[in-house]
N, C-alpha and C positions, 0 to 999 in steps of 0.2 A: 233612668227609667228602669223600673223593676221588670224583669223578664216575663213574669207571669201575666202582667196586664198590657203588654205591648202587642199592638195589632199592626201587622205589616200589610200595606195596601199598595197595589199597582194601579196607576191611573193611565188611561189611554186617550190620546187625541188622534183619532183615525184620519188617514188621508190616503189617497190612491198612489201618490208619488212620495210623500213623506208621512210616516206615522210616528208620532211622538209617544214616549213612555216615560213615566216617572215612578219611582218606588220610594215610599216613606215608611217610617215607623211612627205610630201614634200611641200615646199614653194619655188619653183624655185631651186636655188642652195643649199638651206639648207634642210637637212633631219634629222628627229628625229626618233629614235627607239621607237617602242611601245611594240612589243612582238616578240618572236620567239619560236619555239618548234619543236618537232618531233612526228610524229604519228608512233608508233611501232606496226607492224602487226604480228610479230612473225611467228610461223610455221603453222598457220591455213590454211585451203584451200583457193584457189584463190578467189572464190566468197565471202567468209567471209572477206578477206583482202580488196577487192574492196569496199565492203559495209562499212567497218570500215573507210577507207580513206574518202569516201563520207560523212558519218555521222560526223566524227570528224572535217573535214574541214568546214562542214555546221555550226557546233557549233562555231568554230573560227570566221567564217564570221558573225554570229549573234552577237557575243561578241564585235568584233572590227569594224563592219560596214564599210569595205573598199568601195571606189567608183570605183576602177579599180583593175584589177588583171593581173599578168604576170606569165608565167610558162615556165620552161625550155623545149625545144623540145627534141625529142629522138635523141640520138647519136648512130649510128650503126657502130661498128668497125668491129668485126669479127663474133660475135655470134648473129645470127638472132633470135634465140629463146629468148635470153635475151632482145633483142629489142622489141619483141612482148609482153613479160611480162611487160616491162616498159611502153609500149604503153597502155596496159590495165590500169595500175596505173594512167597514165596521163589522160586517159579517165574518170576514176572515179573522179579525181580531177577537170577536166574541167566540168563535169556534176554538181558537187557541186557549182562551180563558176557560171555556166550558170543558175542553178536553183535559185541562189540568184540575178539573173539579172545583173551580172557584165560583162563588156566587158573584153575579155581575149586576151592579147598580148603574142606572143610566141617569145622566144629568144633562139638561138643555144648556147650550152655551151661555145664554143669558142668566140662567140660574147659577152657573159657576162664576161668571163675572160678578154677579151680585154678591155672592158669598165671599169672594176674594177681595174685590175692590169696593163694593158697596153700591154699585150700579150696574145694571144689566147691559148697558151699551158701552162699557169700558173699552178702551183701545188695548191692543195687544201689548204695547209698551207699558201700560199701567199694570196689566196682569203680570208681566215679567218683573216689574219693580216690586210688586207686592209678594210674589213668590220668593224672590231674593230676600226680602226683609223677613217674611214669616219663617223661612227655613234657615236664616242666617248664613246665606251663601256669600262667597267673596265676589261673585259676579252673576249677572242675570243669565239664566239658561237661554238657549235659542227659543224662538217663539213656540214651536211645536212641542218641545220638551217642557217649557214653562206652562203651556196649556195643560199638558198631561199631569204635571205636578199639581196644578190648580184643581184638576178634577179629583186627584187623590186627596188633597187637603179638604176639598168640599165634602167628599165622602166621609173623611175622618170626623168632621165636625157635625155633619148633618145626619149621619146614620142613626144616631141615638139622641138627637136634639129634642128637647122638650116640645118644640113645635111639631116635629115629625111624630112624636109619640102621642101628643094630646090634640093635635090639630090647631093649637093656639097660634095666633099670628101677632107679630109686633105691629106698632103703629106704622103705617106705610105698607104693610103686607109682606115685607122682605126681612129675612134675618141676615146679618153679617156675621163673619167669623168672630168678631169681637163680642157681639151680643151673645152668641152661642157659648163662647168661652166663659163669659161672665155668668151666664145661667148655669153652666156646668160646675162652676165654683160656688154656686149658691148666691151669687150677686144678682143685681138687676141691670138690665141693659140701658 
């Protein structure tokens, strides 16, 4: 990858007990893994967990110096209280990203799964497998870190995708990474 066209992206999978992060470098359709990990907050009180998420993400940002960030948005199924707690964890992560001066893109979990696996209801194991394959890793990252890397990969491919710029949609209404990569190379999906 040429140094002038490389974009370093951090992806975040927020959680109040475990927050995953992943850092990649992207040069158009090519992506390279740099790091991934999990911030484990344990059983401490919520204010302490939020502060830990903020501080540890700030350290990752200082170490890897990403230029853009992407985070998974809150998914509310049935438990509103869980969504509120997750929203607080997202807030701590977003504050760390904003404090570092990063632009922050948000992607719904189904949007990330659709971009990585090809369907929005993919299982975590499918996301882990595809992240491993797309980044040519020796083993699949833990689920939280794989989700964060999937968010970063989605952002790398969707941030300038023709569909995003023009509003065009493929048949079926969803773009996969393979379709976006083909379009970015001038091919057809």
